[in-house]
Structures are given as C-alpha cells and as structure tokens.
Backbone bond lengths (Angstrom), bond angles and torsions (degrees), N, CA, C in turn:
res aa  C-N    CA-C-N  psi(-1)  N-CA   C-N-CA  omega(-1)  CA-C   N-CA-C  phi
1 M - - - 1.441 - - 1.532 108.75 -
2 V 1.315 115.69 135.44 1.456 121.81 -177.45 1.515 109.33 -91.94
3 C 1.275 114.89 129.33 1.462 121.05 178.43 1.526 108.62 -74.97
4 P 1.343 118.81 128.35 1.471 120.98 -177.80 1.524 112.74 -59.42
5 R 1.330 117.61 -35.92 1.461 120.31 -179.80 1.527 110.78 -65.79
6 A 1.322 115.88 -42.15 1.469 119.70 -179.28 1.519 110.15 -64.41
7 A 1.323 117.32 -41.43 1.469 120.96 179.11 1.525 110.29 -64.48
8 A 1.323 117.04 -40.90 1.459 121.24 179.96 1.529 110.44 -67.73
9 A 1.321 116.45 -36.82 1.463 120.22 -179.78 1.525 110.89 -68.10
10 R 1.348 118.21 -33.37 1.460 122.25 -178.89 1.524 112.22 -75.94
11 Q 1.295 118.40 -29.89 1.460 121.72 -174.26 1.535 112.65 -61.34
12 P 1.345 120.69 -48.98 1.467 119.18 178.60 1.529 111.49 -62.37
13 Q 1.320 116.52 -34.48 1.459 119.62 179.66 1.529 110.12 -64.75
14 E 1.335 118.03 -39.99 1.458 121.44 178.60 1.523 110.48 -64.26
15 V 1.324 117.13 -38.84 1.459 120.76 177.43 1.522 109.24 -63.71
16 N 1.328 116.75 -44.09 1.459 120.31 178.69 1.522 111.12 -62.06
17 L 1.316 117.88 -39.48 1.459 120.87 178.44 1.519 110.59 -64.71
18 A 1.315 116.81 -41.31 1.464 120.18 178.97 1.524 110.17 -63.55
19 E 1.332 116.58 -42.21 1.463 120.11 177.54 1.523 110.93 -63.71
20 M 1.318 116.04 -40.13 1.461 120.15 179.27 1.526 110.72 -62.83
21 V 1.317 116.70 -42.12 1.464 120.45 179.67 1.522 110.12 -62.87
22 V 1.328 116.67 -44.45 1.467 120.60 178.83 1.530 110.19 -61.76
23 N 1.328 116.74 -43.89 1.469 120.55 178.69 1.524 111.58 -62.96
24 L 1.318 116.68 -42.01 1.462 120.02 178.89 1.520 111.24 -64.56
25 Q 1.329 116.70 -39.01 1.462 119.77 178.11 1.527 110.64 -63.68
26 R 1.330 116.38 -41.13 1.468 119.87 177.84 1.526 110.87 -62.53
27 R 1.328 115.77 -43.35 1.466 119.62 179.62 1.530 111.09 -62.75
28 L 1.323 116.05 -41.97 1.462 119.56 177.73 1.523 111.23 -61.11
29 E 1.315 116.57 -43.67 1.461 120.34 178.49 1.529 110.50 -62.70
30 D 1.335 116.99 -41.42 1.467 120.88 177.66 1.531 110.63 -62.03
31 Q 1.329 116.42 -43.37 1.461 120.31 179.46 1.524 111.06 -65.00
32 E 1.323 116.96 -39.98 1.463 120.06 178.22 1.525 110.83 -62.66
33 R 1.336 116.92 -41.89 1.464 120.18 177.31 1.527 110.55 -63.13
34 E 1.317 116.82 -43.26 1.459 121.08 179.85 1.531 110.78 -63.59
35 M 1.325 116.84 -42.09 1.463 120.06 178.24 1.525 110.75 -63.15
36 Q 1.313 117.24 -40.82 1.462 120.53 178.58 1.527 110.38 -63.56
37 N 1.331 116.75 -42.19 1.467 120.43 176.82 1.526 111.06 -60.30
38 L 1.329 116.47 -43.25 1.461 120.21 179.43 1.524 111.12 -64.88
39 R 1.335 117.12 -40.58 1.469 120.19 177.25 1.526 110.64 -60.92
40 E 1.329 116.43 -43.30 1.462 120.36 179.72 1.526 110.94 -64.30
41 Q 1.329 116.90 -40.96 1.460 120.08 178.18 1.525 110.74 -64.25
42 L 1.331 116.93 -42.21 1.459 121.22 179.42 1.521 110.45 -63.95
43 A 1.321 117.22 -43.93 1.465 120.72 178.54 1.522 110.23 -62.05
44 Q 1.326 116.95 -40.82 1.462 120.90 179.49 1.528 110.29 -65.47
45 Q 1.323 117.57 -42.12 1.461 120.68 178.75 1.522 110.69 -62.91
46 N 1.331 116.76 -41.86 1.460 120.25 -179.81 1.521 111.22 -65.92
47 Q 1.329 117.97 -32.17 1.459 120.68 178.86 1.520 111.31 -73.70
48 E 1.315 116.92 -29.94 1.456 120.76 -177.58 1.521 112.83 -79.27
49 I 1.312 118.19 -15.58 1.452 121.55 -177.09 1.526 108.52 -82.92
50 P 1.341 118.10 119.32 1.461 119.29 179.17 1.524 110.12 -72.36
51 P 1.333 117.43 156.58 1.463 118.97 177.78 1.520 109.93 -63.44
52 P 1.334 117.60 151.30 1.457 119.57 -177.85 1.529 110.29 -65.47
53 P 1.347 117.44 140.79 1.463 120.15 178.81 1.521 110.31 -72.71
54 A 1.321 115.50 165.25 1.463 120.12 175.41 1.524 107.74 -60.98
55 A 1.323 116.25 150.53 1.460 121.04 -176.79 1.523 110.21 -59.88
56 P 1.345 118.19 122.12 1.465 120.80 179.48 1.525 110.60 -74.40
57 A 1.331 115.57 160.00 1.461 120.80 179.33 1.525 109.91 -63.77
58 Q 1.333 116.76 -40.42 1.454 121.56 177.53 1.519 107.99 -124.94
59 P 1.328 117.54 141.13 1.458 118.32 178.93 1.522 110.55 -64.34
60 A 1.307 115.55 133.18 1.459 120.99 179.04 1.519 109.63 -83.62
61 A 1.321 115.56 150.06 1.460 120.30 177.08 1.519 108.14 -69.71
62 P 1.338 117.85 138.84 1.460 119.42 -179.03 1.522 111.05 -64.33
63 A 1.308 115.61 134.43 1.460 120.96 178.87 1.516 109.47 -81.10
64 A 1.311 116.13 145.99 1.463 120.65 177.75 1.521 108.26 -72.02
65 P 1.330 117.91 133.25 1.458 119.82 -179.37 1.521 111.33 -68.00
66 A 1.324 114.94 138.55 1.463 119.72 177.03 1.517 108.46 -77.64
67 T 1.318 116.61 130.46 1.458 120.08 -179.70 1.513 109.55 -130.64
68 Q 1.309 114.32 154.76 1.448 120.40 172.29 1.519 106.75 -99.55
69 A 1.296 115.82 150.88 1.460 120.20 -177.77 1.519 110.49 -57.43
70 G 1.329 115.70 131.37 1.457 120.50 175.23 1.518 114.47 85.32
71 Q 1.346 118.40 -2.82 1.461 119.71 179.68 1.520 109.40 -104.80
72 P 1.336 116.90 138.64 1.459 119.65 179.99 1.531 110.56 -71.82
73 V 1.324 115.55 154.35 1.460 121.68 176.54 1.524 107.33 -94.78
74 F 1.329 116.76 124.61 1.458 121.22 177.75 1.518 107.96 -101.18
75 R 1.290 116.64 124.46 1.459 120.79 177.96 1.519 108.03 -97.53
76 Q 1.313 115.07 134.81 1.458 120.13 178.63 1.523 108.55 -74.63
77 E 1.313 116.39 124.59 1.450 121.17 176.60 1.511 109.53 -71.07
78 P 1.316 118.24 147.25 1.462 119.05 174.37 1.533 109.80 -58.29
79 L 1.316 114.77 147.37 1.461 120.95 -176.70 1.523 112.10 -54.40
80 Y 1.330 117.17 -47.24 1.460 119.06 -176.87 1.528 112.07 -62.74
81 E 1.333 117.89 -30.97 1.470 120.03 177.87 1.524 110.74 -69.83
82 R 1.330 116.00 -44.36 1.471 119.78 177.79 1.523 109.79 -61.41
83 F 1.323 115.86 -42.73 1.460 121.00 -178.95 1.528 110.66 -65.59
84 R 1.316 117.56 -45.62 1.471 121.33 179.95 1.519 112.26 -59.77
85 R 1.332 115.81 -38.50 1.468 119.83 -179.84 1.519 111.93 -63.59
86 M 1.316 117.96 -23.94 1.463 122.26 179.18 1.533 111.33 -76.57
87 K 1.335 116.68 -7.01 1.465 123.28 -179.61 1.533 111.09 52.90
88 P 1.329 116.14 61.33 1.463 119.53 -179.03 1.527 110.79 -69.47
89 P 1.320 117.24 153.19 1.464 119.64 178.86 1.528 110.35 -71.41
90 E 1.318 115.96 145.54 1.465 120.57 175.76 1.521 108.71 -93.58
91 F 1.322 115.84 155.92 1.459 120.56 178.08 1.513 108.17 -131.56
92 E 1.337 115.61 125.62 1.455 120.88 -178.07 1.515 112.30 -100.42
93 G 1.320 117.09 -3.22 1.460 120.34 -174.17 1.514 107.30 95.49
94 S 1.305 116.38 140.85 1.454 119.40 -176.86 1.517 109.23 -157.05
95 T 1.326 115.65 148.51 1.466 120.00 173.70 1.517 110.14 -89.26
96 N 1.321 117.04 -6.31 1.462 121.39 178.22 1.529 108.55 -88.49
97 P 1.341 117.61 111.87 1.465 119.65 -177.40 1.526 113.20 -63.31
98 L 1.337 117.68 -26.86 1.464 119.45 178.83 1.524 111.21 -68.53
99 E 1.329 117.26 -37.06 1.466 120.28 176.18 1.524 110.77 -65.03
100 A 1.326 115.85 -41.45 1.467 120.01 178.75 1.524 110.36 -63.78
101 E 1.318 116.44 -44.37 1.467 120.38 179.75 1.531 110.86 -63.54
102 E 1.327 117.03 -42.33 1.468 121.16 179.77 1.527 110.71 -62.49
103 W 1.341 116.85 -43.36 1.464 119.73 179.15 1.518 110.44 -61.82
104 L 1.333 116.38 -48.29 1.462 119.92 -177.28 1.528 111.06 -62.36
105 T 1.323 117.04 -41.28 1.467 120.80 178.96 1.528 110.75 -64.06
106 S 1.321 117.12 -46.24 1.473 121.12 179.44 1.523 111.02 -62.85
107 L 1.319 116.07 -41.33 1.463 120.12 179.73 1.523 110.82 -65.25
108 Q 1.322 117.47 -41.98 1.466 120.60 -179.08 1.528 111.36 -62.31
109 I 1.314 117.71 -33.63 1.468 120.68 177.39 1.531 109.52 -60.96
110 V 1.325 116.50 -46.10 1.467 121.00 179.29 1.526 110.49 -64.16
111 L 1.333 116.50 -47.28 1.470 120.82 -177.03 1.523 111.66 -63.96
112 N 1.319 116.92 -40.81 1.464 119.80 179.05 1.522 111.20 -66.91
113 F 1.319 116.97 -38.31 1.464 120.30 177.86 1.524 110.75 -62.39
114 M 1.331 115.93 -36.39 1.462 120.25 -178.92 1.526 112.36 -77.55
115 N 1.335 117.61 -10.97 1.472 122.52 176.81 1.533 111.05 57.83
116 L 1.340 116.25 56.20 1.459 122.23 -175.45 1.522 112.33 -95.11
117 T 1.328 115.37 161.06 1.461 121.19 172.72 1.525 108.57 -76.61
118 D 1.323 116.56 168.59 1.467 120.49 178.24 1.527 111.59 -57.83
119 Q 1.322 116.50 -46.49 1.461 119.96 -178.09 1.530 111.33 -64.66
120 E 1.313 117.17 -37.50 1.470 120.35 177.48 1.525 110.53 -66.29
121 K 1.321 116.99 -38.52 1.468 120.53 177.80 1.526 110.50 -62.28
122 V 1.335 116.46 -45.01 1.467 120.60 179.33 1.527 109.70 -61.91
123 F 1.330 116.94 -44.42 1.460 121.38 179.08 1.528 110.85 -59.26
124 C 1.319 116.43 -47.30 1.468 120.64 -178.22 1.525 111.29 -65.90
125 A 1.328 116.85 -40.85 1.466 119.85 179.30 1.526 110.18 -61.77
126 S 1.320 116.97 -41.98 1.466 119.50 -179.47 1.531 111.13 -67.29
127 Y 1.314 116.91 -27.51 1.464 121.97 -179.27 1.528 111.97 -64.88
128 V 1.326 118.12 -32.24 1.468 120.72 -175.56 1.529 112.71 -100.01
129 M 1.327 117.18 13.58 1.464 120.12 175.86 1.517 109.40 -89.39
130 K 1.312 115.20 135.51 1.457 121.66 -178.89 1.530 109.14 -129.64
131 N 1.315 116.18 162.61 1.467 124.24 173.80 1.522 112.67 48.14
132 D 1.352 117.77 -122.47 1.467 121.51 -175.98 1.520 112.09 -59.41
133 A 1.313 117.22 -37.78 1.463 120.08 179.11 1.524 109.94 -64.70
134 R 1.313 118.79 -38.40 1.469 122.58 178.05 1.529 109.97 -64.09
135 Y 1.341 116.75 -43.12 1.466 119.98 179.06 1.528 110.33 -62.68
136 W 1.320 116.19 -42.66 1.467 119.96 177.51 1.523 109.82 -59.78
137 W 1.324 117.72 -45.47 1.460 121.20 -177.86 1.530 110.77 -62.17
138 E 1.318 116.81 -38.20 1.465 119.82 178.01 1.528 111.27 -62.55
139 T 1.336 117.19 -36.68 1.471 119.18 177.08 1.528 111.02 -69.19
140 V 1.332 117.19 -36.18 1.469 120.14 176.23 1.529 109.34 -62.29
141 Q 1.318 117.24 -41.94 1.466 121.24 179.64 1.527 111.77 -62.85
142 M 1.327 117.25 -31.23 1.463 120.40 178.19 1.530 111.42 -74.09
143 R 1.319 116.76 -30.46 1.464 121.71 -176.54 1.516 113.80 -82.55
144 R 1.318 117.00 -31.79 1.467 118.67 -173.59 1.520 111.54 -146.62
145 N 1.313 115.22 166.04 1.462 121.83 179.37 1.530 108.21 -82.99
146 V 1.318 116.12 101.07 1.464 119.52 -176.50 1.527 112.18 -75.09
147 L 1.327 118.03 -13.90 1.464 120.03 176.65 1.525 111.27 -68.26
148 E 1.320 116.98 -23.36 1.463 121.27 178.29 1.529 112.06 -102.70
149 M 1.311 116.64 5.61 1.463 121.35 -177.08 1.527 110.63 -74.26
150 T 1.328 115.96 132.19 1.464 120.25 174.54 1.524 108.39 -84.53
151 W 1.313 115.87 168.57 1.459 120.38 177.76 1.526 110.03 -64.67
152 N 1.322 117.43 -38.97 1.470 119.94 177.75 1.523 111.48 -64.59
153 D 1.343 117.48 -36.68 1.468 120.51 174.94 1.525 109.95 -61.00
154 F 1.332 115.90 -43.84 1.463 120.00 179.43 1.525 110.69 -60.50
155 I 1.327 116.04 -46.74 1.467 120.00 -178.93 1.527 110.19 -60.51
156 Q 1.334 116.78 -40.93 1.467 120.21 178.96 1.526 110.87 -62.33
157 E 1.327 116.79 -47.08 1.471 121.04 177.90 1.532 110.54 -60.06
158 F 1.318 115.56 -45.28 1.464 120.98 -178.84 1.524 110.77 -62.18
159 N 1.321 116.15 -48.43 1.465 120.06 -179.26 1.522 111.63 -62.99
160 D 1.332 117.23 -39.39 1.467 120.19 178.20 1.522 111.05 -58.86
161 K 1.306 116.99 -35.32 1.469 120.74 -178.00 1.533 113.11 -87.85
162 F 1.328 117.83 -48.14 1.462 120.28 -168.08 1.522 115.45 -109.06
163 Y 1.308 117.38 -17.32 1.463 118.97 -175.49 1.519 108.37 -119.02
164 N 1.302 115.67 75.79 1.457 122.23 -177.20 1.519 109.31 -74.71
165 R 1.322 116.78 110.53 1.467 120.78 -177.67 1.528 112.20 -63.47
166 M 1.322 117.51 -27.99 1.470 119.93 178.34 1.531 109.90 -64.42
167 A 1.327 116.84 -36.12 1.466 120.10 178.61 1.519 110.41 -67.06
168 M 1.332 117.36 -31.87 1.461 120.70 -179.58 1.527 111.56 -71.63
169 K 1.338 117.25 -29.57 1.463 120.40 -179.93 1.520 111.51 -73.27
170 A 1.320 117.12 -25.42 1.470 121.00 -177.00 1.507 111.70 -70.86
C-alpha cells in the first residue's frame, strides 16, 4: 500500500527532475551551437592565413597588425603550440600493425580538425614520434626532401615501415 504523503512528496521532485532534464537539454543545445560557431570561426581563420613565405635571407621586422577601432587583435599561435594543445597521441614505433594503424587514425582526426596543409601535417606527425619511430623518421629525412613531402607520401612511408599488410593477413 502506498502512503499518500510519500506519493505527494515524490511528485514535486519528479517535476523538478523533468525541469532539470529540459534545462540540461537546452544547455547542451546551446553548447553545441557555440562549438559549431567556434569551429566555423577557426576554419575561417585558417583559410585567411596565407602560406608561409620562403625563408628570407635576413629576418624581417614584424609588421604591426592592422586593426579597426574597437576590435581586438588576434595573434596567430605558433603551429606547434596549437598542435600540442590538442594533446595528440605519441608514437614510439611498434611491430604491432594495429597499434600503428590506431596511432595514425587518431593523429589524422587531430590534423583534420586543425585544417592543416600537407606539409604542416607531416611536421606535426614528426613532432610526436619518439624512440624507434624518431629514428625511422630521421632515416626518411636522409633519403628524401621531407619539406616537399605530401601527407599521402608520409602515410605511404609510414605504412611501408609500421603497417605491414602481410602481417594483417595472417
């Protein structure tokens, strides 16, 4: 038998829970909209940034940024700082092709989100290589000009070394 007082005491709490759920859903929707706006702003900023010029003979003095009255000046963070903040996975080299595939997939998610050029992707990927992977990368640098390497070239080199398809068939 249900006590009338207990049932009455539970009813306002259920209403409060329903209101809380509705409020939380609204907040989530607001956050999703805000995140989408931030993604669009980031993509727009990345599109507006021209590619870096060839290294000059002498370093040029930094130009003062042009600003309009009342608008804040946004300074572009160095690439490695933006990349580090994303907490990309590190790769130490592995004989397990699944570990290599997982690292490359996780890294590509970060790189694609950052909307980088091929050369920037290669630079960032080399930044998070440690131990055996670092030694391998140094040998690649000796064999070819990595400054002209595309992201697909990098993936091919990486797969040739760490993602042995014959091991996957076994």
